[in-house]
N, CA, C and O atoms as a printed pandas DataFrame, in Angstrom:
     atom_number atom_name residue_name chain_id  residue_number  x_coord  y_coord  z_coord
0              1         N          UNK        A               1  285.029   98.408  -62.848
1              2        CA          UNK        A               1  283.797   98.686  -63.380
2              3         C          UNK        A               1  284.083   99.466  -64.410
3              4         O          UNK        A               1  284.892  100.380  -64.257
4              5         N          UNK        A               2  283.453   99.234  -65.669
5              6        CA          UNK        A               2  283.675  100.092  -66.397
6              7         C          UNK        A               2  282.277  101.780  -66.702
7              8         O          UNK        A               2  281.049  101.757  -66.619
8              9         N          UNK        A               3  283.138  102.870  -67.012
9             10        CA          UNK        A               3  283.232  103.314  -67.134
10            11         C          UNK        A               3  281.501  104.015  -68.233
11            12         O          UNK        A               3  281.471  103.616  -69.397
12            13         N          UNK        A               4  280.628  104.686  -67.901
13            14        CA          UNK        A               4  279.464  104.783  -68.778
14            15         C          UNK        A               4  280.191  105.826  -69.547
15            16         O          UNK        A               4  280.861  106.782  -69.159
16            17         N          UNK        A               5  279.736  105.183  -71.336
17            18        CA          UNK        A               5  280.130  105.964  -72.040
18            19         C          UNK        A               5  279.252  107.492  -72.499
19            20         O          UNK        A               5  279.636  108.382  -73.258
20            21         N          UNK        A               6  278.468  107.426  -72.026
21            22        CA          UNK        A               6  277.804  108.907  -71.995
22            23         C          UNK        A               6  277.906  110.097  -71.097
23            24         O          UNK        A               6  277.639  111.295  -71.190
24            25         N          UNK        A               7  278.412  109.275  -70.166
25            26        CA          UNK        A               7  279.057  110.423  -69.386
26            27         C          UNK        A               7  280.773  111.176  -69.559
27            28         O          UNK        A               7  281.141  112.330  -69.340
28            29         N          UNK        A               8  281.439  110.125  -69.972
29            30        CA          UNK        A               8  282.489  110.123  -70.609
30            31         C          UNK        A               8  282.694  111.155  -71.865
31            32         O          UNK        A               8  283.826  111.543  -72.154
32            33         N          UNK        A               9  282.017  111.403  -72.291
33            34        CA          UNK        A               9  281.274  112.337  -73.844
34            35         C          UNK        A               9  280.134  113.898  -72.860
35            36         O          UNK        A               9  279.453  114.606  -73.600
36            37         N          UNK        A              10  280.120  114.075  -71.918
37            38        CA          UNK        A              10  279.304  114.994  -71.232
38            39         C          UNK        A              10  280.442  115.575  -70.593
39            40         O          UNK        A              10  280.257  116.770  -70.359
40            41         N          UNK        A              11  281.193  115.283  -70.349
41            42        CA          UNK        A              11  282.784  115.848  -69.474
42            43         C          UNK        A              11  282.886  116.780  -70.399
43            44         O          UNK        A              11  282.718  116.568  -71.600
44            45         N          UNK        A              12  283.249  118.181  -69.749
45            46        CA          UNK        A              12  283.696  118.779  -70.687
46            47         C          UNK        A              12  285.153  118.666  -71.486
47            48         O          UNK        A              12  286.057  117.868  -71.236
48            49         N          UNK        A              13  285.122  119.728  -72.555
49            50        CA          UNK        A              13  286.229  119.041  -73.384
50            51         C          UNK        A              13  287.444  120.144  -72.942
51            52         O          UNK        A              13  287.454  121.356  -72.726
52            53         N          UNK        A              14  288.418  119.109  -72.926
53            54        CA          UNK        A              14  289.669  119.681  -72.920
54            55         C          UNK        A              14  290.147  120.739  -73.486
55            56         O          UNK        A              14  289.532  121.065  -74.501
56            57         N          UNK        A              15  291.412  121.686  -73.071
57            58        CA          UNK        A              15  291.614  122.713  -74.156
58            59         C          UNK        A              15  293.087  121.931  -74.449
59            60         O          UNK        A              15  293.617  121.297  -73.537
60            61         N          UNK        A              16  293.527  121.994  -75.396
61            62        CA          UNK        A              16  294.598  121.383  -77.016
62            63         C          UNK        A              16  295.516  122.578  -76.684
63            64         O          UNK        A              16  294.994  123.480  -76.029
64            65         N          UNK        A              17  296.575  122.690  -76.978
65            66        CA          UNK        A              17  297.525  123.091  -77.259
66            67         C          UNK        A              17  297.137  124.830  -77.620
67            68         O          UNK        A              17  297.351  125.800  -76.894
68            69         N          UNK        A              18  296.630  124.805  -78.721
69            70        CA          UNK        A              18  296.795  126.106  -79.395
70            71         C          UNK        A              18  295.523  126.527  -78.686
71            72         O          UNK        A              18  295.153  127.686  -78.872
72            73         N          UNK        A              19  294.930  125.878  -78.036
73            74        CA          UNK        A              19  293.465  126.555  -77.364
74            75         C          UNK        A              19  291.910  126.231  -77.425
75            76         O          UNK        A              19  290.869  126.591  -76.875
76            77         N          UNK        A              20  292.476  125.078  -78.705
77            78        CA          UNK        A              20  290.856  124.970  -79.598
78            79         C          UNK        A              20  290.577  123.532  -78.203
79            80         O          UNK        A              20  291.216  122.650  -77.628
80            81         N          UNK        A              21  289.282  124.083  -78.251
81            82        CA          UNK        A              21  288.261  122.882  -77.771
82            83         C          UNK        A              21  289.047  120.647  -78.317
83            84         O          UNK        A              21  290.150  120.235  -78.678
84            85         N          UNK        A              22  288.461  120.345  -78.203
85            86        CA          UNK        A              22  288.808  119.130  -78.455
86            87         C          UNK        A              22  287.659  117.819  -77.749
87            88         O          UNK        A              22  287.781  117.313  -76.634
88            89         N          UNK        A              23  287.062  117.645  -78.318
89            90        CA          UNK        A              23  285.960  116.410  -78.199
90            91         C          UNK        A              23  286.371  115.470  -77.991
91            92         O          UNK        A              23  287.583  115.326  -78.153
92            93         N          UNK        A              24  285.523  114.315  -77.509
93            94        CA          UNK        A              24  286.219  112.850  -76.603
94            95         C          UNK        A              24  285.006  112.670  -78.666
95            96         O          UNK        A              24  284.078  113.187  -79.287
96            97         N          UNK        A              25  286.102  111.501  -78.749
97            98        CA          UNK        A              25  285.508  110.524  -80.386
98            99         C          UNK        A              25  285.495  109.166  -78.961
99           100         O          UNK        A              25  286.106  108.728  -77.985
100          101         N          UNK        A              26  283.814  108.967  -80.160
101          102        CA          UNK        A              26  283.563  107.412  -79.695
102          103         C          UNK        A              26  282.975  106.750  -80.886
103          104         O          UNK        A              26  281.913  107.003  -81.455
104          105         N          UNK        A              27  284.316  105.406  -81.282
105          106        CA          UNK        A              27  283.986  104.511  -82.447
106          107         C          UNK        A              27  282.382  103.406  -81.683
107          108         O          UNK        A              27  282.338  102.694  -80.679
108          109         N          UNK        A              28  281.256  103.756  -82.769
109          110        CA          UNK        A              28  280.962  101.825  -82.384
110          111         C          UNK        A              28  280.530  101.477  -83.835
111          112         O          UNK        A              28  279.973  102.005  -84.797
112          113         N          UNK        A              29  281.049  100.389  -83.494
113          114        CA          UNK        A              29  281.258   98.887  -84.801
114          115         C          UNK        A              29  280.215   97.954  -84.022
115          116         O          UNK        A              29  280.218   97.424  -82.910
116          117         N          UNK        A              30  278.953   98.004  -85.547
117          118        CA          UNK        A              30  277.493   96.851  -85.696
118          119         C          UNK        A              30  277.526   97.103  -86.738
119          120         O          UNK        A              30  277.723   98.028  -87.527
120          121         N          UNK        A              31  277.087   95.203  -86.590
121          122        CA          UNK        A              31  276.403   94.980  -88.304
122          123         C          UNK        A              31  274.671   95.107  -89.133
123          124         O          UNK        A              31  274.117   95.087  -90.233
124          125         N          UNK        A              32  274.283   95.313  -86.914
125          126        CA          UNK        A              32  273.157   95.625  -87.784
126          127         C          UNK        A              32  272.682   97.201  -87.822
127          128         O          UNK        A              32  272.926   98.047  -86.961
128          129         N          UNK        A              33  271.798   97.409  -89.275
129          130        CA          UNK        A              33  271.599   98.544  -89.120
130          131         C          UNK        A              33  271.176   99.505  -87.982
131          132         O          UNK        A              33  271.885  100.310  -87.378
132          133         N          UNK        A              34  269.786   99.222  -87.819
133          134        CA          UNK        A              34  269.279   99.450  -86.374
134          135         C          UNK        A              34  269.859  100.470  -85.204
135          136         O          UNK        A              34  269.895  101.653  -84.868
136          137         N          UNK        A              35  270.349   98.939  -84.777
137          138        CA          UNK        A              35  271.046   98.888  -83.556
138          139         C          UNK        A              35  271.993  100.216  -83.999
139          140         O          UNK        A              35  271.779  101.388  -83.690
140          141         N          UNK        A              36  273.345   99.567  -84.992
141          142        CA          UNK        A              36  274.002  101.225  -85.327
142          143         C          UNK        A              36  273.381  102.136  -85.052
143          144         O          UNK        A              36  273.968  102.721  -84.142
144          145         N          UNK        A              37  272.416  102.670  -85.337
145          146        CA          UNK        A              37  272.129  103.508  -85.377
146          147         C          UNK        A              37  270.816  103.974  -83.777
147          148         O          UNK        A              37  270.506  105.138  -83.520
148          149         N          UNK        A              38  270.405  103.010  -83.149
149          150        CA          UNK        A              38  270.364  103.000  -81.640
150          151         C          UNK        A              38  271.394  103.428  -81.124
151          152         O          UNK        A              38  271.250  104.366  -80.339
152          153         N          UNK        A              39  272.841  102.882  -81.384
153          154        CA          UNK        A              39  273.585  102.927  -79.735
154          155         C          UNK        A              39  274.183  104.625  -80.345
155          156         O          UNK        A              39  274.327  105.637  -79.660
156          157         N          UNK        A              40  274.372  104.497  -81.454
157          158        CA          UNK        A              40  274.672  106.572  -82.083
158          159         C          UNK        A              40  273.649  107.090  -81.530
159          160         O          UNK        A              40  273.953  107.431  -80.386
160          161         N          UNK        A              41  272.228  107.394  -81.856
161          162        CA          UNK        A              41  272.021  108.015  -81.604
162          163         C          UNK        A              41  271.738  108.277  -79.903
163          164         O          UNK        A              41  271.220  109.371  -79.683
164          165         N          UNK        A              42  272.014  107.402  -78.645
165          166        CA          UNK        A              42  271.634  106.896  -76.859
166          167         C          UNK        A              42  273.720  107.579  -76.923
167          168         O          UNK        A              42  274.278  107.079  -75.946
168          169         N          UNK        A              43  274.414  108.182  -77.491
169          170        CA          UNK        A              43  275.859  108.024  -77.473
170          171         C          UNK        A              43  276.066  109.500  -78.167
171          172         O          UNK        A              43  276.930  110.241  -77.698
172          173         N          UNK        A              44  275.393  109.859  -79.116
173          174        CA          UNK        A              44  275.285  112.034  -79.267
174          175         C          UNK        A              44  274.986  113.108  -78.695
175          176         O          UNK        A              44  274.045  113.875  -78.897
176          177         N          UNK        A              45  276.009  113.153  -77.802
177          178        CA          UNK        A              45  275.884  114.363  -76.702
178          179         C          UNK        A              45  276.677  115.412  -77.268
179          180         O          UNK        A              45  277.416  115.244  -78.237
180          181         N          UNK        A              46  276.477  116.806  -76.486
181          182        CA          UNK        A              46  277.049  117.911  -77.594
182          183         C          UNK        A              46  278.959  117.801  -76.822
183          184         O          UNK        A              46  278.951  117.881  -75.594
184          185         N          UNK        A              47  279.781  117.709  -77.190
185          186        CA          UNK        A              47  281.224  117.191  -77.112
186          187         C          UNK        A              47  281.789  116.407  -77.474
187          188         O          UNK        A              47  283.016  116.441  -77.565
188          189         N          UNK        A              48  280.880  115.199  -77.880
189          190        CA          UNK        A              48  281.331  113.184  -78.623
190          191         C          UNK        A              48  280.726  113.393  -79.128
191          192         O          UNK        A              48  279.622  113.775  -78.739
192          193         N          UNK        A              49  281.206  113.227  -80.800
193          194        CA          UNK        A              49  281.736  112.506  -81.905
194          195         C          UNK        A              49  281.464  111.349  -82.351
195          196         O          UNK        A              49  282.531  110.754  -82.207
196          197         N          UNK        A              50  280.594  110.498  -82.887
197          198        CA          UNK        A              50  279.977  109.035  -82.833
198          199         C          UNK        A              50  280.833  108.946  -84.149
199          200         O          UNK        A              50  281.052  109.883  -84.917
200          201         N          UNK        A              51  281.201  107.871  -84.250
201          202        CA          UNK        A              51  281.744  107.073  -85.567
202          203         C          UNK        A              51  281.565  106.412  -85.811
203          204         O          UNK        A              51  282.141  105.457  -85.290
204          205         N          UNK        A              52  280.253  106.087  -87.211
205          206        CA          UNK        A              52  279.426  104.793  -86.737
206          207         C          UNK        A              52  279.966  104.063  -87.995
207          208         O          UNK        A              52  280.226  104.659  -89.040
208          209         N          UNK        A              53  280.158  102.342  -87.761
209          210        CA          UNK        A              53  280.984  101.496  -88.585
210          211         C          UNK        A              53  280.262  100.699  -88.905
211          212         O          UNK        A              53  279.414  100.654  -88.013
212          213         N          UNK        A              54  279.865   99.472  -90.200
213          214        CA          UNK        A              54  279.218   98.840  -90.242
214          215         C          UNK        A              54  279.844   97.345  -90.200
215          216         O          UNK        A              54  279.269   96.311  -89.858
216          217         N          UNK        A              55  280.934   97.483  -90.560
217          218        CA          UNK        A              55  282.475   96.119  -90.875
218          219         C          UNK        A              55  283.543   96.808  -90.213
219          220         O          UNK        A              55  283.930   97.969  -90.075
220          221         N          UNK        A              56  283.950   95.380  -89.771
221          222        CA          UNK        A              56  285.883   95.978  -89.043
222          223         C          UNK        A              56  286.268   96.594  -90.062
223          224         O          UNK        A              56  286.329   97.810  -89.881
224          225         N          UNK        A              57  286.565   96.233  -91.103
225          226        CA          UNK        A              57  287.098   97.119  -92.299
226          227         C          UNK        A              57  286.764   98.742  -92.093
227          228         O          UNK        A              57  287.592   99.637  -91.927
228          229         N          UNK        A              58  285.604   98.838  -92.141
229          230        CA          UNK        A              58  285.189  100.596  -91.712
230          231         C          UNK        A              58  285.621  101.045  -90.588
231          232         O          UNK        A              58  285.900  102.223  -90.369
232          233         N          UNK        A              59  285.704  100.105  -89.784
233          234        CA          UNK        A              59  286.103  100.445  -88.458
234          235         C          UNK        A              59  287.635  100.827  -88.704
235          236         O          UNK        A              59  287.895  101.999  -88.433
236          237         N          UNK        A              60  288.257  100.368  -88.977
237          238        CA          UNK        A              60  289.393   99.808  -89.021
238          239         C          UNK        A              60  290.366  101.494  -89.470
239          240         O          UNK        A              60  291.435  101.845  -88.972
240          241         N          UNK        A              61  289.457  102.337  -90.645
241          242        CA          UNK        A              61  289.466  102.926  -91.485
242          243         C          UNK        A              61  289.564  104.688  -90.395
243          244         O          UNK        A              61  290.341  105.616  -90.176
244          245         N          UNK        A              62  288.238  104.223  -90.048
245          246        CA          UNK        A              62  287.802  104.740  -89.282
246          247         C          UNK        A              62  288.992  105.032  -87.523
247          248         O          UNK        A              62  289.490  105.860  -86.760
248          249         N          UNK        A              63  288.882  104.161  -87.717
249          250        CA          UNK        A              63  290.204  104.181  -86.491
250          251         C          UNK        A              63  291.222  105.094  -86.272
251          252         O          UNK        A              63  291.573  105.912  -85.421
252          253         N          UNK        A              64  291.735  104.456  -87.851
253          254        CA          UNK        A              64  293.282  104.884  -88.817
254          255         C          UNK        A              64  293.230  106.133  -88.692
255          256         O          UNK        A              64  294.316  106.711  -88.686
256          257         N          UNK        A              65  292.280  106.761  -88.586
257          258        CA          UNK        A              65  291.680  108.459  -89.127
258          259         C          UNK        A              65  291.232  109.234  -87.699
259          260         O          UNK        A              65  292.086  110.109  -87.555
260          261         N          UNK        A              66  290.752  109.273  -87.136
261          262        CA          UNK        A              66  289.975  109.771  -85.992
262          263         C          UNK        A              66  290.749  109.307  -84.584
263          264         O          UNK        A              66  290.628  110.099  -83.649
264          265         N          UNK        A              67  291.469  108.195  -84.366
265          266        CA          UNK        A              67  291.604  107.269  -83.795
266          267         C          UNK        A              67  291.109  108.092  -81.770
267          268         O          UNK        A              67  291.669  108.781  -80.917
268          269         N          UNK        A              68  289.615  107.311  -81.993
269          270        CA          UNK        A              68  288.871  107.250  -80.983
270          271         C          UNK        A              68  289.113  107.130  -79.687
271          272         O          UNK        A              68  290.006  106.308  -79.485
272          273         N          UNK        A              69  288.685  107.612  -78.727
273          274        CA          UNK        A              69  288.794  107.697  -77.097
274          275         C          UNK        A              69  287.823  106.290  -76.482
275          276         O          UNK        A              69  287.981  105.744  -75.390
276          277         N          UNK        A              70  287.182  106.062  -77.152
277          278        CA          UNK        A              70  286.197  104.618  -77.322
278          279         C          UNK        A              70  286.182  104.132  -78.110
279          280         O          UNK        A              70  286.485  104.470  -79.255
280          281         N          UNK        A              71  285.648  102.745  -77.515
281          282        CA          UNK        A              71  285.053  102.003  -79.203
282          283         C          UNK        A              71  283.733  101.297  -78.482
283          284         O          UNK        A              71  283.857  101.514  -77.277
284          285         N          UNK        A              72  282.457  100.500  -78.746
285          286        CA          UNK        A              72  281.698   99.732  -78.538
286          287         C          UNK        A              72  281.636   99.124  -79.508
287          288         O          UNK        A              72  281.123   99.644  -80.499
288          289         N          UNK        A              73  282.154   97.773  -79.555
289          290        CA          UNK        A              73  281.720   96.487  -80.689
290          291         C          UNK        A              73  281.124   95.710  -80.401
291          292         O          UNK        A              73  281.061   95.155  -79.304
292          293         N          UNK        A              74  280.315   95.428  -81.758
293          294        CA          UNK        A              74  279.928   94.488  -81.340
294          295         C          UNK        A              74  280.147   92.841  -81.635
295          296         O          UNK        A              74  279.948   92.455  -82.787
296          297         N          UNK        A              75  280.454   92.106  -80.859
297          298        CA          UNK        A              75  281.648   90.629  -80.793
298          299         C          UNK        A              75  281.283   90.016  -82.308
299          300         O          UNK        A              75  282.166   90.157  -83.154
300          301         N          UNK        A              76  280.131   89.392  -82.685
301          302        CA          UNK        A              76  279.813   88.681  -83.969
302          303         C          UNK        A              76  279.653   89.482  -84.936
303          304         O          UNK        A              76  278.840   90.405  -84.951
304          305         N          UNK        A              77  280.280   89.240  -85.657
305          306        CA          UNK        A              77  280.291   90.909  -87.314
306          307         C          UNK        A              77  281.004   89.199  -87.573
307          308         O          UNK        A              77  281.772   88.382  -87.065
308          309         N          UNK        A              78  279.736   89.512  -89.212
309          310        CA          UNK        A              78  280.259   88.913  -90.209
310          311         C          UNK        A              78  281.635   88.858  -90.980
311          312         O          UNK        A              78  282.124   87.797  -91.368
312          313         N          UNK        A              79  282.164   89.984  -91.153
313          314        CA          UNK        A              79  283.333   90.197  -91.272
314          315         C          UNK        A              79  284.586   89.386  -90.794
315          316         O          UNK        A              79  285.326   88.604  -91.392
316          317         N          UNK        A              80  284.561   89.883  -89.406
317          318        CA          UNK        A              80  285.444   89.799  -88.530
318          319         C          UNK        A              80  285.338   89.734  -87.489
319          320         O          UNK        A              80  284.638   90.692  -87.164
320          321         N          UNK        A              81  285.835   88.662  -85.875
321          322        CA          UNK        A              81  285.394   88.650  -84.887
322          323         C          UNK        A              81  285.299   89.964  -84.165
323          324         O          UNK        A              81  286.498   90.202  -84.017
324          325         N          UNK        A              82  284.682   90.941  -83.637
325          326        CA          UNK        A              82  285.038   92.098  -82.303
326          327         C          UNK        A              82  285.935   91.867  -81.931
327          328         O          UNK        A              82  286.870   92.634  -82.164
328          329         N          UNK        A              83  286.119   90.816  -81.235
329          330        CA          UNK        A              83  286.811   90.137  -79.947
330          331         C          UNK        A              83  288.267   90.771  -80.918
331          332         O          UNK        A              83  288.802   91.848  -80.651
332          333         N          UNK        A              84  288.745   89.809  -82.102
333          334        CA          UNK        A              84  290.064   90.218  -82.864
334          335         C          UNK        A              84  290.644   91.234  -83.162
335          336         O          UNK        A              84  291.806   91.369  -83.544
336          337         N          UNK        A              85  289.308   92.511  -82.887
337          338        CA          UNK        A              85  289.471   93.398  -83.273
338          339         C          UNK        A              85  290.300   94.161  -82.699
339          340         O          UNK        A              85  291.393   94.632  -83.013
340          341         N          UNK        A              86  289.063   94.271  -81.055
341          342        CA          UNK        A              86  289.332   94.972  -80.265
342          343         C          UNK        A              86  291.355   94.660  -79.849
343          344         O          UNK        A              86  291.936   95.622  -79.346
344          345         N          UNK        A              87  292.259   93.240  -80.132
345          346        CA          UNK        A              87  293.255   92.866  -79.776
346          347         C          UNK        A              87  294.442   93.420  -80.759
347          348         O          UNK        A              87  295.630   93.704  -80.607
348          349         N          UNK        A              88  293.420   93.427  -81.951
349          350        CA          UNK        A              88  294.826   94.331  -82.944
350          351         C          UNK        A              88  295.284   95.943  -82.759
351          352         O          UNK        A              88  296.193   96.409  -83.446
């Protein structure tokens, strides 16, 4: 059973080595701008950083820079198949 992403974001942030709070990060990859915003809004909670990407190329950049804890990926994307993105 897959964990509910909202529950994962609602968990208390854990403390890093320096004592600073570390938030959960979720990357949402969706080519439909309205759906992208809707899913992003649903996941926005205190302690959760939501990263939004409309293309697989944008998602690669966000993943390299932010190293998210989870991703919500549209399977049918115009620039690349979402399943291939997950496998990379």
